[in-house]
C-alpha positions as CSV (number, residue, x, y, z in Angstrom):
1,X,-58.3,160.9,61.8
2,X,-58.9,163.4,59.0
3,X,-60.2,166.2,61.3
4,X,-57.5,165.6,63.9
5,X,-54.8,166.0,61.3
6,X,-56.3,169.2,59.9
7,X,-56.8,170.7,63.4
8,X,-53.2,169.7,64.2
9,X,-51.7,171.5,61.3
10,X,-53.8,174.6,61.8
11,X,-52.5,174.8,65.3
12,X,-49.0,174.2,64.0
13,X,-49.2,177.0,61.5
14,X,-50.7,179.6,63.9
15,X,-48.9,179.0,67.2
16,X,-45.4,177.6,67.5
17,X,-45.3,174.2,65.9
18,X,-44.5,172.6,69.3
19,X,-48.0,171.5,70.2
20,X,-48.6,167.8,71.2
21,X,-50.5,166.9,68.0
22,X,-48.8,168.8,65.3
23,X,-47.4,167.3,62.1
24,X,-45.1,170.0,61.0
25,X,-42.5,172.3,62.3
26,X,-41.8,176.1,61.7
27,X,-38.1,176.2,61.5
28,X,-38.0,180.0,61.3
29,X,-39.2,180.3,64.9
30,X,-36.2,178.5,66.4
31,X,-33.4,180.5,67.8
32,X,-29.8,179.4,67.6
33,X,-29.5,178.9,71.3
34,X,-29.2,175.6,73.4
35,X,-32.9,176.0,74.5
36,X,-34.0,176.9,71.0
37,X,-32.2,173.9,69.4
38,X,-33.6,171.6,72.0
39,X,-37.1,172.7,71.3
40,X,-36.6,172.3,67.6
41,X,-35.2,168.8,68.0
42,X,-37.9,167.8,70.4
43,X,-40.6,169.2,68.2
44,X,-39.5,166.9,65.4
45,X,-39.3,164.0,67.8
46,X,-42.9,164.7,69.0
47,X,-44.0,165.0,65.5
48,X,-42.6,161.5,64.7
49,X,-44.5,160.2,67.8
50,X,-47.8,161.7,66.6
51,X,-47.3,160.5,63.1
52,X,-46.6,157.0,64.4
53,X,-49.9,157.1,66.3
54,X,-51.7,158.1,63.1
55,X,-50.0,155.2,61.3
56,X,-48.3,157.6,58.9
57,X,-45.1,155.7,59.3
58,X,-43.1,157.0,56.2
59,X,-43.7,160.5,57.5
60,X,-42.8,159.5,61.0
61,X,-39.5,158.1,59.8
62,X,-38.6,161.4,58.2
63,X,-39.5,163.3,61.3
64,X,-37.4,161.0,63.5
65,X,-34.5,161.4,61.2
66,X,-34.8,165.2,61.4
67,X,-35.0,165.0,65.2
68,X,-31.9,162.8,65.2
69,X,-30.0,165.3,63.0
70,X,-31.0,168.2,65.3
71,X,-30.1,166.4,68.5
72,X,-26.7,165.5,67.1
73,X,-26.2,169.2,66.1
74,X,-27.2,170.3,69.6
75,X,-24.7,167.8,71.2
76,X,-21.9,168.9,68.9
77,X,-22.4,172.7,69.2
78,X,-23.5,172.8,72.8
79,X,-21.9,169.7,74.4
80,X,-22.5,171.1,77.9
81,X,-26.3,171.3,77.5
82,X,-28.1,168.4,79.2
83,X,-25.7,165.7,77.7
84,X,-27.4,162.8,79.5
85,X,-30.8,163.8,78.3
86,X,-29.6,164.4,74.7
87,X,-27.9,161.0,74.7
88,X,-31.1,159.4,75.9
89,X,-33.1,160.9,73.1
90,X,-30.5,159.9,70.6
91,X,-30.7,156.3,71.8
92,X,-34.5,156.3,71.5
93,X,-34.3,157.8,68.0
94,X,-31.7,155.2,66.9
95,X,-34.1,152.4,67.9
96,X,-37.1,154.0,66.3
97,X,-35.4,154.7,63.1
98,X,-33.9,151.2,62.9
99,X,-37.4,149.7,63.5
100,X,-39.1,151.7,60.8
101,X,-36.3,151.3,58.3
102,X,-36.5,147.5,58.6
103,X,-40.3,147.3,58.6
104,X,-41.3,149.7,55.8
105,X,-41.4,148.4,52.3
106,X,-39.4,150.0,49.4
107,X,-42.2,152.2,48.3
108,X,-42.8,153.5,51.8
109,X,-39.1,154.2,52.3
110,X,-39.0,156.2,49.1
111,X,-42.0,158.2,50.3
112,X,-40.1,158.8,53.5
113,X,-37.1,160.0,51.6
114,X,-39.3,162.3,49.6
115,X,-40.8,163.9,52.7
116,X,-37.3,164.3,54.2
117,X,-36.3,166.0,50.9
118,X,-39.3,168.3,51.3
119,X,-38.4,169.1,54.9
120,X,-34.8,170.0,53.9
121,X,-35.9,172.2,51.0
122,X,-38.5,173.9,53.2
123,X,-35.9,174.5,56.0
124,X,-33.4,175.9,53.4
125,X,-36.1,178.2,52.1
126,X,-36.9,179.5,55.6
127,X,-33.2,180.1,56.4
128,X,-32.9,182.1,53.2
129,X,-36.0,184.0,53.8
130,X,-35.0,185.1,57.2
131,X,-31.6,186.2,56.0
132,X,-33.3,188.4,53.3
133,X,-32.2,186.2,50.4
134,X,-35.7,186.2,48.9
135,X,-34.9,185.1,45.4
136,X,-32.9,182.1,46.7
137,X,-35.7,181.3,49.1
138,X,-38.3,181.3,46.3
139,X,-36.1,178.9,44.4
140,X,-35.9,176.5,47.4
141,X,-39.7,176.8,48.0
142,X,-40.3,176.0,44.3
143,X,-38.5,172.8,44.7
144,X,-40.3,172.0,48.0
145,X,-43.6,172.5,46.2
146,X,-42.7,170.1,43.4
147,X,-41.8,167.4,46.0
148,X,-45.0,168.1,47.9
149,X,-47.1,167.8,44.7
150,X,-45.7,164.3,44.2
151,X,-46.5,163.3,47.7
152,X,-50.1,164.7,47.4
153,X,-50.7,162.4,44.5
154,X,-49.7,159.4,46.5
155,X,-51.4,160.1,49.8
156,X,-54.9,159.3,51.1
157,X,-57.5,162.1,51.4
158,X,-56.6,163.1,55.0
159,X,-52.9,163.5,54.4
160,X,-53.4,165.0,51.0
161,X,-55.4,167.8,52.6
162,X,-52.7,168.3,55.3
163,X,-50.1,168.6,52.5
164,X,-52.4,171.1,50.7
165,X,-52.4,173.2,53.9
166,X,-48.6,173.1,54.0
167,X,-48.5,174.1,50.3
168,X,-50.8,177.1,51.0
169,X,-48.5,178.3,53.7
170,X,-45.5,178.1,51.4
171,X,-47.2,179.8,48.5
172,X,-48.3,182.7,50.8
173,X,-44.7,183.1,51.9
174,X,-43.5,183.1,48.3
175,X,-46.0,185.8,47.4
176,X,-44.8,188.0,50.1
177,X,-41.2,187.5,49.2
178,X,-41.9,188.2,45.5
179,X,-43.6,191.4,46.5
180,X,-40.3,192.4,48.3
181,X,-38.2,191.5,45.2
182,X,-40.5,193.5,42.9
183,X,-40.4,196.4,45.3
184,X,-36.6,196.4,45.2
185,X,-36.6,196.3,41.4
186,X,-39.0,199.2,41.2
187,X,-36.8,201.2,43.5
188,X,-33.8,200.5,41.2
189,X,-35.8,201.6,38.2
190,X,-36.9,204.8,39.8
191,X,-33.4,205.7,41.2
192,X,-32.2,207.6,38.1
193,X,-35.4,209.6,38.0
194,X,-35.1,210.5,41.6
195,X,-31.5,211.6,41.1
196,X,-32.6,213.7,38.0
197,X,-35.3,215.4,40.1
198,X,-32.7,216.2,42.8
199,X,-30.3,217.7,40.2
200,X,-32.9,219.7,38.3
201,X,-32.1,223.4,38.0
202,X,-28.3,222.9,38.3
203,X,-25.7,223.5,35.6
204,X,-25.9,219.8,34.8
205,X,-28.9,220.6,32.7
206,X,-27.5,223.7,30.9
207,X,-26.4,223.2,27.3
208,X,-24.4,225.3,24.9
209,X,-27.7,226.6,23.4
210,X,-28.7,227.9,26.8
211,X,-25.6,230.2,27.0
212,X,-25.8,233.9,25.8
213,X,-24.5,234.7,22.3
214,X,-20.8,235.7,22.3
215,X,-20.0,239.4,21.6
216,X,-16.9,241.3,20.4
217,X,-17.5,244.2,22.8
218,X,-14.6,244.7,25.3
219,X,-15.2,243.1,28.6
220,X,-15.7,245.5,31.5
221,X,-14.2,244.9,34.9
222,X,-16.4,247.5,36.6
223,X,-18.3,244.9,38.5
224,X,-15.0,243.3,39.7
225,X,-12.6,246.1,40.7
226,X,-9.0,245.1,40.5
227,X,-7.9,247.5,43.2
228,X,-9.3,247.8,46.7
229,X,-11.4,250.9,47.5
230,X,-9.9,253.7,49.6
231,X,-9.8,253.1,53.4
232,X,-11.9,256.2,54.0
233,X,-13.9,258.7,52.0
234,X,-12.3,262.2,51.4
235,X,-13.7,265.1,53.5
236,X,-16.4,267.1,52.0
237,X,-14.3,270.3,51.5
238,X,-11.6,268.2,49.8
239,X,-14.0,266.7,47.4
240,X,-15.4,270.0,46.4
241,X,-14.0,271.5,43.1
């Protein structure tokens, strides 16, 4: 079980998250199209199925609930898209969610809610990241990591290691976003210096001390004649004395 879970998550992280044995789901890869939303919903449904096979029932319940949410969003936004098939999946999910909700004990239900909370905060972080709201995304991921830490402390070795892998992915994403935030801050700090360099040598940098000392000598207009020059030069014999 342990190796299959780790292999599953590695495949999930490196390919598309839609493989048969994957636990997670990379929300950032899903396009807002009927096909994209279907794949996203079905990925969560398949994740719930695999988690059920692995007897990770609290996690399966959270995955099924996420699938139910996405199928309902698909039905509402794209009501023309495979309505019979979507309705069939929703019926399946309703039965599975009801069964798990009534069989899990209170502690397991709380664990399921915590994982659902993690999914939501992770999804929010990804949405914010891919709309270039890096600081907000980092905040969402911080919260997701705090939830994940609590789950790691409660899980057995196999699932704890899977959660560690999810944590590593999130931290790598956060490091990249923090680099972008720092880059923007450095650009803001350097902006005045760049502007100063562009203006160097203009009158913006000339002070009163740089101007020549004033003189009482009469000003000459020789360099700026006030009358236009003659239209033509006089003939040579006319100019002679």
